[in-house]
C-alpha positions, 0 to 999 in steps of 0.5 A: 217442954221435953217429951219424955214419952219419946225417950223409950223409958216408960217400961223402966228400961233404957235403949242400949247404945253401941260404939257405932251409934251417933247422937244428932239433934235437929232444930226447926225454927218455924213461924209459930214454934221452935222444935227440936228432936234428938235422935240416936242413929244406928248407921248399921241399919240405917235408922234413928230412934227419937230419944227426946223432943223440945218445943217452945211457942215463940211466935216469930211470925208476930212481926212488926206490922209496919216494917215486917221485921222480927220484933225484939221480943220475938228474937229474945224469946227465940234465942232463949228457946234455942239456948235451952235446945243447946243445953238439952242436946248437950245433956244427951251428948249430941255429936251434931246439932243441925238447925234450919229456919223457915218462913218467918225468918225467910221473909223478915228483912232482918231475918239474916241479921237474926241468924247472925245474932244466934251465931254470935251469941250461941255459936249455933249456925242455922241453915235458912232454907227455901220453901221448896227445900222445906217441902223436900225435907218434909217429904223425907221426914214423912217417908222415914215414918210411913210406908208409901208402897210406891203409891202416890201420896199427897202431903200437906204441912200447915205451918205458921207462915206457909203451907207445903203441898207435896206429891210423891210415891216413895221415889223422887217427889213429883211436886214440891210446893210452898205457899205463903198461907199459914195459921199464924200469918192468916190469923194476924192479917185477916181475923179481927173478930171473935168469933170470926164473922161470916164476912171474914170467914168467907174472905179468908176462904176466897183468899186461901183458894187463890193462894194455893190454886197454883200448888193444887194445879201442879199436884193434880197435873202430876197425878197419872190417869187412874191414880187415887192418891192418899192424903197425909197431913203433918205438923201441929195444926193437923195433929190438933184437928185430929185430936179434936176429932178423936176426942169428939168421936171416941172420947179419947186421943190416941197415942201416937196419932201417926196413922189416925184418919178423919174425913172431910165431912167431919172436918167441916163440922169441926170448922163450923164448931171452931168458927162459932166459938170465941178464942176463950171458948176454944181454949176450953176444948180438950186437946187444944192449948191456949196458944193453938186456940188463937190460930186453929181457925185459920189452920182448919180453914186452910186444910178444908179448902185444900182438901176440897180443891184436891177433891180428897175425902179423907186424911191420914196423920203423919207425925214425922215432918221437917225435923225428921227430914233434916235428920234423914238429909243429914244421914244422906249427906254423911253417906249413912244411907247409900240407897235412898229408895231402899231406905224409904221402902223398908221403913216398917221392916227396919223399925221392927228389927230396931225394936228387937235390938232395943230389947235384946231379942235373939234375932237369929231365933226370931227370924227362924220363927218368923220364917216358919210362921210365914211358911205356915201362913202361906201353906195353909192360905186358901185351905184353912184361912183367907188372910192376905199380905197385910196380915202376913206382915203383921204375923212376921212382925209379931214373930220377930218381937214375940220374945221381947218381953224377956227383956223385962222378965221371963215370968209372964214375958208374953204379957211384957211383950205386949206392953213393950210392942204397944209402946215401942214406937213402931214407925210405919205402922198405924195405931191399930196395926201396932195393937194387932202385932202386940196382941199376936205376940201376947198369944204366942204362949199360955192362954188363947185370946179371951174376952176377959183379957183387956188387950183383946176385948179392947180391939176395935171390932170383931174383925180384928178379934177374929184376926188375932184368934186365927193367926196367933195359933200359927205363931204358936206352932212356929215358936215350937218349931225352934224350941231349942233355939238352935235351928234344929228344924230346917224346913216344914211342909204342910199337907191338908186332907180336907175329907179327914179334916187333918193337917200333916206337918212334915218336919225335916231336921237339920241334923239327920241324927237329931230326933228333934224330940223337944220340938215334937213334944212342944208341937204336940203341946202347942197344936191344941190351940190350932186344932181348936181354932181351925177344927182340924187334927194336926199330925206331926211327921219327922222326915229324914232325907231319903227316908219315909216320913216318921209319923208322931201320933199315928201310923200313915 
């Protein structure tokens, strides 16, 4: 199954390729499925863009019950799936194909023989990695798509044959554990009733607690006093549970799921529902495939027991895991990432720049606009608004991407910007943060936010609508300050007179002989939205170095 949505072509445009770009394919041979992701690596940032995905549910974990060997049928399915992966990678002209195998192949007596067969038949070398190495690469993968801000995070990855628990904070991981509890393994070994009986359910709970106890203790031992780590869940079981939760609570499944949250009490309700249904009844649930329905009960119980033992109330979904970690690890090995911590700490900024480059944004101008926007934000904070660091970052991102819609057409390009940002795979941001960035960019010109606009009215609540209404006028002023896109204004200073409800914008031209007439004219036009939102009068002053300010609109 190729995930075309990951290719970035939904707007009818393709991602530009440079001479330095490299195409890499990464394959994860798991207990339940074989996954492949194909990425375009830009070593200058460094970053990678997912251009295709492939998944086949081959169930290598359904091993011979007597010998523990991978069955001939499973091996046949796996080799056929790997061949399709090779062909897809070749069609994308991949320079390299990196493959790893995990739990099922690790534990099967004929696992290494299977890998030799893959090598001889397909010419594909597969790395067999340990549970701890699997956990390390999952950590790298999660960090490539989510900002940790040096705060402790626990990662749980529930696979078909094993569950990885990881503790990290953007730096080297504090704890890497892998335990032999997985959705396929436990379903095969412990569930014989349909729906699951109370006796089997209770036994399964006790078994899971016993198996993950040591991993949980190791995690807890490495949490410093006063720290409250956030829980991040990855891979198919957790994404499926999140989809079930979203469908039940909100009537639809968000895309992407990255950043989606649900709590432990809601998970208990989901487990109660799933355990009351037969497999055939579970298959009818929206968001649950036939093959996932067979193993979801065991997977859900693993997650619930882990959250209970860790005493954590909520979970955030991370859509990147082992496959992406394989890519990051390869980039590190090739010297494409010199500073691992810098790479992990700048995931959001890096992806904003990457998307801007994708849509051929004039980065020099956008960076000037972004600097003006942030400066206006900082200088008016505490006087005209009280937004914080998170909102400032969203404003910066929207400023960098506000003109991305020009890639489609100049006509109504602010609307095209909204669409491209909304569907641009901005890694490191939650779904609502992407929606806010897209809305802010949408309102950098033309109409102010209105209830009749679907993109605005569909924001989750008044808080977010208020945020867009207050911050978007700052972006409008910033865009006007670089009207000719030549850097005509070198700096701006704000002076607020509360008794007069007046905001003076003092502009210093880069060239002392430049009257900046077009910038001043544009500001006069754009300031209307700002004045209406903040109920102030905006006065524009042109300041020549060493001279008195020249006021536009009134005498000082």
